[in-house]
All heavy atoms as an XYZ file, in Angstrom:
855
protein
N     -83.247     32.525    -16.539
C     -82.349     31.637    -17.231
C     -81.875     30.556    -16.278
O     -81.604     30.811    -15.119
C     -81.177     32.437    -17.802
C     -80.269     31.629    -18.631
S     -79.175     32.760    -19.534
C     -78.505     31.604    -20.643
N     -81.747     29.360    -16.764
C     -81.391     28.206    -15.925
C     -79.917     28.281    -15.539
O     -79.092     28.835    -16.226
C     -81.663     26.926    -16.698
N     -79.609     27.640    -14.413
C     -78.237     27.546    -13.964
C     -77.516     26.445    -14.728
O     -77.932     25.994    -15.781
N     -76.403     25.990    -14.158
C     -75.628     24.933    -14.821
C     -76.344     23.618    -14.819
O     -77.224     23.356    -13.990
N     -75.987     22.781    -15.753
C     -76.618     21.476    -15.812
C     -76.327     20.805    -17.127
O     -75.523     21.261    -17.937
N     -77.019     19.729    -17.358
C     -76.869     18.926    -18.576
C     -78.239     18.750    -19.196
O     -79.209     18.387    -18.502
C     -76.242     17.554    -18.240
C     -76.140     16.683    -19.480
C     -74.878     17.716    -17.595
N     -78.334     18.984    -20.509
C     -79.572     18.740    -21.224
C     -79.702     17.250    -21.523
O     -78.773     16.635    -22.050
C     -79.633     19.547    -22.507
C     -79.846     21.007    -22.236
C     -78.879     21.968    -22.203
C     -81.083     21.656    -21.933
N     -79.445     23.196    -21.887
C     -80.792     23.022    -21.734
C     -82.396     21.227    -21.815
C     -81.779     23.943    -21.411
C     -83.364     22.153    -21.500
C     -83.066     23.494    -21.296
N     -80.850     16.657    -21.172
C     -81.087     15.224    -21.337
C     -82.349     15.013    -22.165
O     -83.378     15.655    -21.897
C     -81.226     14.534    -19.971
C     -81.547     13.051    -20.132
C     -79.990     14.736    -19.127
N     -82.266     14.136    -23.175
C     -83.446     13.784    -23.951
C     -84.173     12.634    -23.251
O     -83.593     11.577    -23.007
C     -83.062     13.356    -25.367
C     -82.668     14.513    -26.231
C     -81.335     14.855    -26.393
C     -83.632     15.273    -26.887
C     -80.972     15.922    -27.183
C     -83.273     16.351    -27.658
C     -81.932     16.670    -27.819
N     -85.422     12.826    -22.921
C     -86.251     11.784    -22.279
C     -86.819     10.858    -23.339
O     -86.814     11.178    -24.525
C     -87.383     12.439    -21.476
C     -86.937     13.406    -20.419
C     -86.214     12.687    -19.285
N     -85.743     13.668    -18.320
C     -84.737     13.476    -17.526
N     -84.081     12.327    -17.553
N     -84.356     14.397    -16.675
N     -87.329      9.702    -22.898
C     -87.893      8.723    -23.827
C     -89.064      9.285    -24.621
O     -89.320      8.832    -25.740
C     -88.351      7.457    -23.068
C     -87.143      6.675    -22.579
O     -86.053      6.779    -23.084
N     -87.372      5.872    -21.546
N     -89.773     10.250    -24.078
C     -90.923     10.834    -24.782
C     -90.520     11.939    -25.766
O     -91.372     12.611    -26.299
C     -91.953     11.358    -23.782
C     -91.385     12.478    -22.886
O     -90.253     12.885    -23.032
N     -92.213     12.929    -21.963
N     -89.205     12.127    -25.950
C     -88.720     13.114    -26.912
C     -88.569     14.517    -26.330
O     -88.159     15.421    -27.029
N     -88.899     14.674    -25.080
C     -88.793     15.996    -24.449
C     -87.375     16.152    -23.873
O     -86.833     15.249    -23.269
C     -89.826     16.147    -23.334
C     -89.645     17.466    -22.587
C     -91.246     16.054    -23.902
N     -86.807     17.336    -24.105
C     -85.481     17.617    -23.583
C     -85.628     18.429    -22.284
O     -86.404     19.385    -22.235
C     -84.697     18.445    -24.613
C     -83.259     18.637    -24.277
S     -82.281     19.333    -25.644
C     -82.966     20.940    -25.780
N     -84.935     18.016    -21.229
C     -85.013     18.690    -19.945
C     -83.593     18.971    -19.431
O     -82.662     18.238    -19.709
C     -85.736     17.829    -18.912
C     -87.211     17.633    -19.208
C     -87.891     16.791    -18.129
O     -87.199     16.007    -17.448
O     -89.111     16.944    -17.993
N     -83.512     20.008    -18.647
C     -82.243     20.355    -18.044
C     -82.161     19.717    -16.658
O     -83.004     19.934    -15.801
C     -82.115     21.882    -17.887
C     -80.845     22.381    -17.229
C     -79.630     22.082    -18.093
C     -80.942     23.879    -16.968
N     -81.170     18.842    -16.479
C     -80.895     18.262    -15.158
C     -79.860     19.139    -14.510
O     -78.717     19.213    -14.963
C     -80.397     16.839    -15.287
C     -81.466     15.831    -15.597
C     -80.939     14.385    -15.509
O     -79.740     14.190    -15.199
O     -81.758     13.485    -15.734
N     -80.263     19.815    -13.458
C     -79.334     20.717    -12.789
C     -78.350     19.954    -11.934
O     -78.686     18.974    -11.287
C     -80.114     21.732    -11.942
C     -80.905     22.677    -12.824
C     -81.439     23.847    -12.056
O     -80.836     24.232    -11.034
O     -82.431     24.420    -12.507
N     -77.127     20.428    -11.980
C     -76.056     19.817    -11.190
C     -75.850     20.680     -9.976
O     -76.205     21.846     -9.916
C     -74.793     19.743    -12.019
C     -74.926     18.878    -13.244
C     -73.702     18.973    -14.138
O     -72.967     19.913    -14.095
N     -73.510     17.924    -14.935
N     -75.233     20.079     -8.977
C     -74.894     20.850     -7.785
C     -73.967     21.987     -8.209
O     -73.026     21.787     -8.964
C     -74.188     19.959     -6.767
N     -74.257     23.166     -7.749
C     -73.446     24.310     -8.124
C     -72.414     24.578     -7.039
O     -72.566     24.186     -5.897
C     -74.308     25.565     -8.323
O     -74.991     25.832     -7.094
C     -75.302     25.385     -9.429
N     -71.370     25.243     -7.427
C     -70.383     25.649     -6.450
C     -70.062     27.131     -6.683
O     -70.083     27.597     -7.801
C     -69.110     24.797     -6.545
O     -68.416     25.079     -7.711
N     -69.846     27.808     -5.604
C     -69.422     29.196     -5.651
C     -67.977     29.233     -5.189
O     -67.518     28.384     -4.450
C     -70.275     30.040     -4.718
C     -71.702     30.179     -5.154
C     -72.432     31.151     -4.233
N     -71.732     31.386     -2.971
C     -72.290     31.486     -1.794
N     -73.580     31.400     -1.676
N     -71.590     31.695     -0.708
N     -67.291     30.238     -5.614
C     -65.898     30.442     -5.214
C     -65.848     31.422     -4.053
O     -66.695     32.290     -3.908
C     -65.075     30.995     -6.373
C     -65.121     30.155     -7.631
C     -64.187     29.022     -7.542
C     -64.148     28.288     -8.877
N     -63.636     26.960     -8.736
N     -64.806     31.290     -3.244
C     -64.559     32.237     -2.159
C     -63.066     32.463     -2.061
O     -62.261     31.583     -2.314
C     -65.094     31.692     -0.848
N     -62.717     33.681     -1.700
C     -61.324     34.053     -1.480
C     -61.025     33.889      0.006
O     -61.751     34.411      0.857
C     -61.093     35.509     -1.919
C     -59.674     36.032     -1.803
C     -58.737     35.296     -2.777
C     -59.642     37.536     -2.078
N     -59.972     33.152      0.315
C     -59.592     32.882      1.697
C     -58.241     33.497      2.012
O     -57.272     33.321      1.239
C     -59.542     31.344      1.964
C     -59.033     31.042      3.366
C     -60.902     30.726      1.743
N     -58.170     34.210      3.115
C     -56.916     34.769      3.610
C     -56.219     33.645      4.384
O     -56.757     33.135      5.377
C     -57.203     35.979      4.509
C     -55.977     36.636      5.016
N     -55.625     36.596      6.359
C     -54.997     37.330      4.396
C     -54.516     37.261      6.508
N     -54.091     37.712      5.352
N     -55.038     33.231      3.933
C     -54.395     32.030      4.486
C     -53.947     32.186      5.925
O     -54.071     31.230      6.704
C     -53.211     31.634      3.587
C     -53.556     31.167      2.194
C     -52.309     30.933      1.373
C     -54.418     29.898      2.268
N     -53.431     33.324      6.313
C     -52.897     33.488      7.683
C     -54.011     33.316      8.736
O     -53.759     32.811      9.820
C     -52.252     34.853      7.830
N     -55.217     33.732      8.407
C     -56.324     33.626      9.366
C     -57.333     32.566      9.007
O     -58.220     32.267      9.792
C     -57.067     34.983      9.455
O     -57.588     35.294      8.142
C     -56.151     36.080      9.941
N     -57.200     31.993      7.809
C     -58.138     31.008      7.270
C     -59.565     31.559      7.218
O     -60.548     30.819      7.366
C     -58.094     29.717      8.062
C     -58.575     28.534      7.257
O     -58.368     28.489      6.056
N     -59.238     27.589      7.892
N     -59.720     32.856      7.004
C     -61.010     33.500      6.942
C     -61.402     33.784      5.491
O     -60.552     34.176      4.668
C     -60.984     34.833      7.690
C     -60.863     34.685      9.176
C     -60.800     36.042      9.900
O     -60.740     37.062      9.244
O     -60.819     35.978     11.128
N     -62.683     33.593      5.208
C     -63.225     33.947      3.898
C     -63.383     35.458      3.856
O     -63.916     36.065      4.790
C     -64.592     33.256      3.661
C     -65.246     33.767      2.395
C     -64.429     31.759      3.618
N     -62.897     36.087      2.781
C     -63.047     37.522      2.609
C     -64.483     37.778      2.196
O     -64.963     37.242      1.206
C     -62.055     38.040      1.545
C     -62.290     39.523      1.293
C     -60.629     37.757      1.962
N     -65.194     38.624      2.960
C     -66.621     38.844      2.758
C     -67.007     40.271      2.380
O     -68.175     40.564      2.215
C     -67.391     38.435      4.004
C     -67.211     36.952      4.342
C     -68.114     36.544      5.464
N     -67.834     35.191      5.893
C     -68.244     34.089      5.296
N     -68.955     34.174      4.222
N     -67.920     32.896      5.751
N     -65.997     41.153      2.246
C     -66.319     42.535      1.869
C     -65.119     43.180      1.203
O     -63.972     42.749      1.399
C     -66.728     43.352      3.086
O     -65.622     43.582      3.919
N     -65.403     44.223      0.417
C     -64.336     44.986     -0.215
C     -63.464     45.622      0.857
O     -62.235     45.632      0.737
C     -64.936     46.058     -1.127
O     -65.744     45.412     -2.116
C     -63.871     46.878     -1.817
N     -64.065     46.106      1.936
C     -63.309     46.725      3.016
C     -62.355     45.749      3.672
O     -61.191     46.087      3.966
C     -64.270     47.345      4.051
C     -65.098     48.474      3.534
C     -66.314     48.030      2.701
O     -66.705     46.840      2.747
O     -66.850     48.894      1.977
N     -62.823     44.547      3.926
C     -61.979     43.521      4.551
C     -60.801     43.164      3.628
O     -59.656     43.020      4.081
C     -62.793     42.273      4.884
N     -61.075     43.053      2.320
C     -60.014     42.724      1.383
C     -59.011     43.870      1.313
O     -57.800     43.628      1.324
C     -60.594     42.446     -0.008
C     -59.580     42.149     -1.103
C     -58.705     40.977     -0.741
C     -60.290     41.927     -2.425
N     -59.497     45.100      1.288
C     -58.585     46.228      1.258
C     -57.700     46.284      2.500
O     -56.500     46.579      2.420
C     -59.375     47.534      1.081
C     -58.454     48.716      0.852
C     -59.206     50.021      0.600
O     -60.454     50.068      0.744
O     -58.531     51.008      0.262
N     -58.242     45.958      3.662
C     -57.450     45.909      4.892
C     -56.336     44.844      4.815
O     -55.197     45.092      5.165
C     -58.321     45.619      6.102
C     -59.000     46.840      6.681
C     -59.576     46.565      8.077
N     -60.420     45.374      8.144
C     -61.717     45.347      7.815
N     -62.335     46.450      7.387
N     -62.412     44.242      7.906
N     -56.721     43.647      4.323
C     -55.734     42.567      4.217
C     -54.654     42.923      3.206
O     -53.464     42.689      3.449
C     -56.421     41.269      3.783
C     -57.421     40.736      4.757
C     -56.746     40.141      5.951
N     -57.744     39.535      6.832
C     -57.575     39.384      8.105
N     -56.469     39.766      8.678
N     -58.506     38.827      8.842
N     -55.059     43.504      2.067
C     -54.072     43.878      1.056
C     -53.209     45.044      1.545
O     -52.002     45.089      1.257
C     -54.769     44.222     -0.254
C     -55.392     43.033     -0.995
C     -56.242     43.528     -2.171
C     -54.325     42.068     -1.461
N     -53.784     45.971      2.309
C     -53.022     47.093      2.853
C     -51.896     46.614      3.737
O     -50.785     47.169      3.726
N     -52.167     45.562      4.498
C     -51.117     44.994      5.386
C     -49.985     44.358      4.575
O     -48.882     44.178      5.086
C     -51.740     43.951      6.308
N     -50.256     44.070      3.289
C     -49.242     43.467      2.418
C     -48.560     44.506      1.522
O     -47.813     44.143      0.621
C     -49.896     42.361      1.567
C     -50.495     41.202      2.305
C     -51.234     40.268      1.371
C     -49.405     40.442      3.076
N     -48.861     45.786      1.772
C     -48.191     46.834      1.004
C     -48.971     47.389     -0.175
O     -48.454     48.157     -0.978
N     -50.234     47.026     -0.284
C     -51.081     47.543     -1.364
C     -51.789     48.800     -0.859
O     -52.200     48.879      0.301
C     -52.120     46.517     -1.798
C     -51.529     45.322     -2.475
C     -51.074     44.201     -1.865
C     -51.316     45.147     -3.857
N     -50.593     43.313     -2.798
C     -50.742     43.886     -4.040
C     -51.572     45.945     -4.988
C     -50.394     43.376     -5.300
C     -51.244     45.445     -6.221
C     -50.659     44.173     -6.385
N     -51.940     49.794     -1.748
C     -52.675     51.003     -1.394
C     -53.532     51.466     -2.569
O     -53.305     51.068     -3.697
C     -51.716     52.118     -0.979
C     -50.765     52.562     -2.058
C     -49.731     53.572     -1.569
O     -49.625     53.787     -0.343
O     -49.023     54.129     -2.411
N     -54.517     52.308     -2.251
C     -55.406     52.795     -3.299
C     -54.642     53.584     -4.341
O     -53.802     54.423     -4.029
C     -56.475     53.710     -2.699
C     -57.540     52.955     -1.980
C     -58.667     53.848     -1.571
N     -59.622     53.075     -0.787
C     -60.868     53.444     -0.579
N     -61.309     54.585     -1.089
N     -61.653     52.690      0.120
N     -54.976     53.292     -5.586
C     -54.363     53.959     -6.715
C     -55.405     54.781     -7.465
O     -55.166     55.885     -7.855
C     -53.735     52.914     -7.635
C     -53.163     53.470     -8.895
C     -51.965     54.164     -8.887
C     -53.794     53.263    -10.132
C     -51.424     54.686    -10.047
C     -53.241     53.760    -11.282
C     -52.062     54.468    -11.263
O     -51.524     54.966    -12.400
N     -56.603     54.198     -7.619
C     -57.671     54.850     -8.375
C     -58.980     54.280     -7.864
O     -59.075     53.131     -7.518
C     -57.526     54.538     -9.866
C     -58.691     54.997    -10.720
C     -58.776     56.332    -11.130
C     -59.699     54.137    -11.086
C     -59.824     56.765    -11.890
C     -60.787     54.577    -11.858
C     -60.837     55.905    -12.252
O     -61.892     56.328    -13.008
N     -60.003     55.140     -7.864
C     -61.331     54.662     -7.523
C     -62.391     55.516     -8.191
O     -62.151     56.684     -8.500
C     -61.537     54.653     -6.009
C     -61.504     55.996     -5.354
C     -61.657     55.914     -3.849
O     -62.678     55.367     -3.393
O     -60.766     56.413     -3.156
N     -63.496     54.882     -8.472
C     -64.689     55.594     -8.914
C     -65.883     54.886     -8.313
O     -65.736     54.082     -7.397
C     -64.765     55.734    -10.442
C     -64.908     54.412    -11.169
O     -65.323     53.412    -10.553
O     -64.602     54.351    -12.363
N     -67.055     55.154     -8.818
C     -68.248     54.530     -8.224
C     -68.295     53.020     -8.416
O     -68.918     52.325     -7.650
C     -69.511     55.143     -8.807
C     -69.707     56.568     -8.327
C     -71.024     57.106     -8.763
N     -71.228     56.900    -10.203
C     -72.113     57.552    -10.931
N     -72.880     58.427    -10.360
N     -72.239     57.321    -12.207
N     -67.626     52.512     -9.453
C     -67.744     51.091     -9.772
C     -66.547     50.263     -9.310
O     -66.733     49.118     -8.908
C     -67.923     50.903    -11.270
N     -65.346     50.793     -9.410
C     -64.157     49.982     -9.102
C     -63.215     50.686     -8.144
O     -63.246     51.901     -7.978
C     -63.369     49.583    -10.373
C     -62.772     50.823    -11.033
C     -64.193     48.770    -11.317
C     -61.683     50.504    -12.038
N     -62.366     49.877     -7.573
C     -61.282     50.318     -6.720
C     -60.033     49.651     -7.237
O     -60.035     48.443     -7.451
C     -61.571     49.894     -5.283
C     -60.499     50.126     -4.232
C     -60.239     51.608     -4.063
C     -60.942     49.519     -2.917
N     -58.991     50.425     -7.501
C     -57.712     49.865     -7.923
C     -56.676     50.081     -6.857
O     -56.608     51.134     -6.231
C     -57.222     50.503     -9.242
C     -57.908     49.995    -10.461
C     -57.265     50.512    -11.722
O     -56.745     51.626    -11.772
N     -57.320     49.703    -12.758
N     -55.873     49.038     -6.663
C     -54.803     49.080     -5.657
C     -53.488     48.807     -6.358
O     -53.426     48.051     -7.325
C     -55.044     48.017     -4.598
C     -56.385     48.088     -3.873
C     -56.635     46.810     -3.098
C     -56.435     49.264     -2.937
N     -52.412     49.429     -5.873
C     -51.061     49.154     -6.389
C     -50.118     48.981     -5.210
O     -50.419     49.374     -4.079
C     -50.584     50.277     -7.313
C     -50.171     51.530     -6.583
N     -48.865     51.914     -6.457
C     -50.906     52.471     -5.929
C     -48.802     53.040     -5.751
N     -50.032     53.394     -5.435
N     -48.987     48.346     -5.487
C     -48.004     48.107     -4.427
C     -47.226     49.388     -4.148
O     -46.861     50.110     -5.053
C     -47.009     47.025     -4.871
C     -47.530     45.643     -4.753
C     -47.523     45.170     -3.343
C     -46.766     43.889     -3.242
N     -46.640     43.390     -1.928
N     -46.978     49.643     -2.874
C     -46.210     50.832     -2.479
C     -44.767     50.786     -2.994
O     -44.113     51.784     -3.106
C     -46.174     50.941     -0.957
C     -47.437     51.484     -0.394
C     -47.334     51.682      1.125
N     -48.661     51.339      1.670
C     -48.893     50.374      2.501
N     -47.923     49.607      2.957
N     -50.107     50.149      2.931
N     -44.270     49.557     -3.269
C     -42.871     49.431     -3.708
C     -42.624     49.898     -5.125
O     -41.500     49.820     -5.625
C     -42.394     47.997     -3.509
C     -43.103     46.999     -4.446
O     -43.855     47.419     -5.335
O     -42.885     45.789     -4.260
N     -43.653     50.353     -5.811
C     -43.483     50.892     -7.157
C     -43.606     49.891     -8.278
O     -43.344     50.213     -9.434
N     -44.001     48.637     -7.967
C     -44.160     47.649     -9.040
C     -45.304     48.073     -9.957
O     -46.116     48.933     -9.623
C     -44.441     46.258     -8.467
O     -45.762     46.210     -7.940
N     -45.355     47.483    -11.111
C     -46.385     47.834    -12.110
C     -47.696     47.106    -11.883
O     -48.671     47.335    -12.596
C     -45.867     47.519    -13.498
N     -47.762     46.228    -10.858
C     -48.968     45.443    -10.609
C     -50.122     46.316    -10.119
O     -49.926     47.191     -9.279
C     -48.713     44.343     -9.571
C     -47.891     43.205    -10.106
O     -47.873     43.022    -11.345
O     -47.262     42.528     -9.302
N     -51.293     46.031    -10.644
C     -52.536     46.660    -10.194
C     -53.542     45.553     -9.897
O     -53.591     44.540    -10.579
C     -53.133     47.566    -11.264
C     -52.484     48.907    -11.518
C     -53.167     49.585    -12.698
C     -52.579     49.781    -10.306
N     -54.362     45.774     -8.894
C     -55.497     44.879     -8.616
C     -56.751     45.739     -8.720
O     -56.824     46.797     -8.065
C     -55.398     44.250     -7.217
C     -54.215     43.314     -7.115
C     -56.686     43.509     -6.874
C     -53.965     42.739     -5.730
N     -57.677     45.325     -9.553
C     -58.945     46.025     -9.688
C     -60.060     45.156     -9.081
O     -60.174     43.996     -9.420
C     -59.288     46.272    -11.152
O     -58.328     47.128    -11.737
N     -60.817     45.770     -8.193
C     -61.919     45.057     -7.559
C     -63.172     45.933     -7.597
O     -63.088     47.162     -7.542
C     -61.589     44.625     -6.097
C     -61.161     45.841     -5.265
C     -60.545     43.548     -6.088
C     -60.897     45.513     -3.805
N     -64.329     45.325     -7.708
C     -65.564     46.116     -7.705
C     -65.858     46.674     -6.305
O     -65.591     46.015     -5.309
C     -66.632     45.128     -8.146
C     -66.106     43.796     -7.749
C     -64.616     43.887     -7.848
N     -66.376     47.893     -6.262
C     -66.737     48.486     -4.980
C     -67.916     47.714     -4.364
O     -68.005     47.547     -3.164
C     -67.084     49.935     -5.127
C     -65.854     50.764     -5.485
C     -66.152     52.236     -5.582
N     -66.296     52.926     -4.329
C     -65.355     53.138     -3.427
N     -64.161     52.667     -3.635
N     -65.599     53.816     -2.323
N     -68.809     47.230     -5.238
C     -69.959     46.429     -4.807
C     -69.495     44.966     -4.717
O     -69.266     44.310     -5.723
C     -71.095     46.581     -5.820
C     -72.309     45.746     -5.472
O     -72.274     44.975     -4.479
O     -73.294     45.837     -6.227
N     -69.342     44.463     -3.495
C     -68.768     43.124     -3.299
C     -69.634     42.022     -3.929
O     -69.130     40.947     -4.233
C     -68.559     42.833     -1.817
C     -67.551     41.748     -1.560
C     -66.200     41.969     -1.797
C     -67.966     40.504     -1.123
C     -65.271     40.964     -1.573
C     -67.041     39.483     -0.896
C     -65.685     39.733     -1.127
N     -70.913     42.279     -4.162
C     -71.730     41.250     -4.829
C     -71.309     41.036     -6.270
O     -71.669     40.070     -6.885
C     -73.220     41.644     -4.777
O     -73.468     42.790     -5.573
N     -70.490     41.934     -6.806
C     -69.948     41.805     -8.164
C     -68.522     41.236     -8.178
O     -67.872     41.153     -9.217
C     -69.971     43.141     -8.872
C     -71.367     43.710     -9.048
C     -71.341     44.970     -9.897
N     -72.646     45.540    -10.021
C     -73.591     45.159    -10.857
N     -73.388     44.123    -11.624
N     -74.747     45.776    -10.919
N     -68.027     40.843     -7.024
C     -66.687     40.274     -6.874
C     -66.713     38.829     -7.398
O     -67.392     37.966     -6.813
C     -66.280     40.313     -5.404
C     -64.855     39.975     -5.111
C     -63.831     40.789     -5.551
C     -64.526     38.840     -4.376
C     -62.505     40.496     -5.269
C     -63.227     38.526     -4.082
C     -62.200     39.374     -4.523
N     -66.063     38.560     -8.516
C     -66.122     37.281     -9.191
C     -64.787     36.522     -9.068
O     -63.796     37.060     -8.614
C     -66.450     37.480    -10.677
C     -67.744     38.206    -10.919
C     -68.941     37.289    -10.629
N     -70.191     37.932    -10.919
C     -71.045     38.398    -10.010
N     -70.738     38.307     -8.729
N     -72.174     38.955    -10.358
N     -64.788     35.291     -9.554
C     -63.578     34.459     -9.457
C     -62.396     35.097    -10.206
O     -61.257     34.927     -9.804
C     -63.850     33.062     -9.949
O     -64.236     33.052    -11.299
N     -62.656     35.828    -11.285
C     -61.548     36.480    -12.011
C     -60.854     37.499    -11.079
O     -59.618     37.598    -11.129
C     -62.036     37.188    -13.293
O     -63.117     38.051    -12.964
C     -62.476     36.206    -14.324
N     -61.623     38.217    -10.275
C     -61.019     39.150     -9.318
C     -60.233     38.381     -8.257
O     -59.136     38.782     -7.867
C     -62.085     40.000     -8.632
C     -62.941     40.780     -9.567
N     -64.226     40.462     -9.831
C     -62.659     41.869    -10.330
C     -64.742     41.342    -10.691
N     -63.794     42.193    -11.023
N     -60.809     37.258     -7.794
C     -60.172     36.461     -6.758
C     -58.824     35.937     -7.242
O     -57.815     36.025     -6.531
C     -61.057     35.283     -6.374
C     -62.323     35.707     -5.699
S     -63.347     34.240     -5.352
C     -64.934     35.004     -5.176
N     -58.817     35.391     -8.452
C     -57.546     34.836     -8.973
C     -56.540     35.929     -9.221
O     -55.325     35.702     -9.069
C     -57.807     33.995    -10.239
C     -58.430     32.663     -9.908
C     -59.726     32.352    -10.290
C     -57.707     31.710     -9.179
C     -60.305     31.157     -9.944
C     -58.283     30.485     -8.834
C     -59.569     30.219     -9.238
O     -60.128     29.009     -8.911
N     -56.969     37.131     -9.573
C     -56.049     38.254     -9.725
C     -55.370     38.548     -8.386
O     -54.146     38.755     -8.340
C     -56.815     39.468    -10.256
C     -55.900     40.618    -10.630
O     -54.793     40.363    -11.135
O     -56.311     41.777    -10.454
N     -56.118     38.531     -7.313
C     -55.559     38.753     -5.972
C     -54.587     37.626     -5.630
O     -53.479     37.876     -5.138
C     -56.690     38.838     -4.914
C     -56.093     38.848     -3.506
C     -57.529     40.089     -5.139
N     -54.961     36.395     -5.916
C     -54.106     35.236     -5.576
C     -52.802     35.274     -6.351
O     -51.716     35.078     -5.772
C     -54.852     33.907     -5.798
C     -53.916     32.724     -5.714
C     -56.003     33.777     -4.810
N     -52.863     35.525     -7.645
C     -51.648     35.524     -8.475
C     -50.649     36.555     -7.992
O     -49.441     36.314     -7.981
C     -52.019     35.750     -9.968
C     -50.818     36.126    -10.803
C     -52.695     34.510    -10.521
N     -51.152     37.696     -7.502
C     -50.260     38.777     -7.090
C     -49.906     38.698     -5.598
O     -49.116     39.509     -5.118
C     -50.900     40.112     -7.440
C     -50.974     40.280     -8.957
C     -51.828     41.433     -9.387
C     -51.880     41.452    -10.913
N     -52.979     42.272    -11.389
N     -50.473     37.711     -4.910
C     -50.215     37.514     -3.459
C     -50.255     36.031     -3.133
O     -50.995     35.591     -2.261
C     -51.267     38.262     -2.631
C     -51.281     39.740     -2.888
O     -50.492     40.482     -2.339
N     -52.168     40.194     -3.762
N     -49.465     35.263     -3.845
C     -49.551     33.774     -3.779
C     -49.482     33.165     -2.408
O     -50.152     32.194     -2.124
C     -48.441     33.178     -4.647
C     -48.635     33.424     -6.111
C     -47.581     32.691     -6.929
N     -47.629     33.080     -8.315
C     -48.460     32.610     -9.192
N     -49.335     31.705     -8.870
N     -48.432     33.037    -10.455
N     -48.699     33.693     -1.534
C     -48.520     33.099     -0.222
C     -49.528     33.572      0.828
O     -49.440     33.211      1.989
C     -47.106     33.377      0.306
C     -46.050     32.759     -0.577
O     -46.322     31.694     -1.192
O     -44.935     33.324     -0.659
N     -50.498     34.410      0.384
C     -51.399     35.030      1.359
C     -52.877     34.735      1.140
O     -53.681     34.910      2.047
C     -51.176     36.528      1.358
C     -49.769     36.903      1.682
N     -49.263     36.895      2.970
C     -48.726     37.247      0.896
C     -47.989     37.234      2.955
N     -47.633     37.447      1.700
N     -53.249     34.299     -0.073
C     -54.656     34.035     -0.387
C     -54.768     32.763     -1.227
O     -53.822     32.349     -1.884
C     -55.250     35.195     -1.203
C     -55.352     36.493     -0.457
C     -54.340     37.428     -0.544
C     -56.460     36.774      0.334
C     -54.423     38.627      0.134
C     -56.570     37.968      1.017
C     -55.535     38.904      0.916
N     -55.963     32.186     -1.168
C     -56.295     31.077     -2.079
C     -57.776     31.170     -2.413
O     -58.575     31.801     -1.681
C     -55.976     29.710     -1.479
C     -56.846     29.302     -0.324
C     -56.488     27.919      0.186
C     -57.333     27.561      1.408
N     -57.006     26.210      1.890
N     -58.175     30.531     -3.521
C     -59.566     30.469     -3.920
C     -60.059     29.048     -3.637
O     -59.386     28.086     -3.948
C     -59.747     30.798     -5.404
C     -61.193     30.651     -5.853
C     -59.253     32.228     -5.706
N     -61.228     28.964     -3.004
C     -61.816     27.650     -2.666
C     -63.230     27.570     -3.223
O     -63.847     28.595     -3.497
C     -61.827     27.397     -1.147
C     -60.410     27.378     -0.571
C     -62.676     28.425     -0.430
N     -63.718     26.349     -3.384
C     -65.093     26.111     -3.792
C     -65.974     26.013     -2.538
O     -65.629     25.292     -1.599
C     -65.224     24.788     -4.570
C     -64.685     24.926     -5.977
O     -64.889     25.971     -6.608
O     -64.067     23.934     -6.438
N     -67.095     26.700     -2.561
C     -68.104     26.586     -1.541
C     -69.275     25.875     -2.183
O     -69.924     26.430     -3.030
C     -68.570     27.955     -1.036
C     -67.545     28.832     -0.367
C     -68.159     30.194     -0.037
C     -66.981     28.192      0.852
N     -69.482     24.634     -1.840
C     -70.545     23.856     -2.474
C     -71.901     24.251     -1.906
O     -72.075     24.397     -0.698
C     -70.305     22.364     -2.257
C     -69.037     21.913     -2.917
N     -68.904     21.783     -4.276
C     -67.830     21.621     -2.394
C     -67.679     21.396     -4.567
N     -67.008     21.294     -3.424
N     -72.866     24.439     -2.818
C     -74.211     24.828     -2.395
C     -75.206     23.742     -2.748
O     -74.970     22.905     -3.544
C     -74.648     26.142     -3.054
O     -74.565     25.991     -4.495
C     -73.785     27.285     -2.605
């Protein structure tokens, strides 16, 4: 299946997909300005902020705050499945510690 782009009708009546430059998202830890590259690294950073394991299975890992808040963060154990929705969940619950950036490819 094709990536992102725009369908364009050519003069000969043929429609083609013009691919646009794609961008990937990355989660950045603000204090160190480092891109988070693994579930283990993210769990370490979140642990330092008071998050601890709440639930885990083969597919996901859930973390909750030690202070008893109702917030949960769910992340895939397989970091290749870590998507922007997971990143924004981390950012919303830790606004001063993480941000999401575009990595242009």
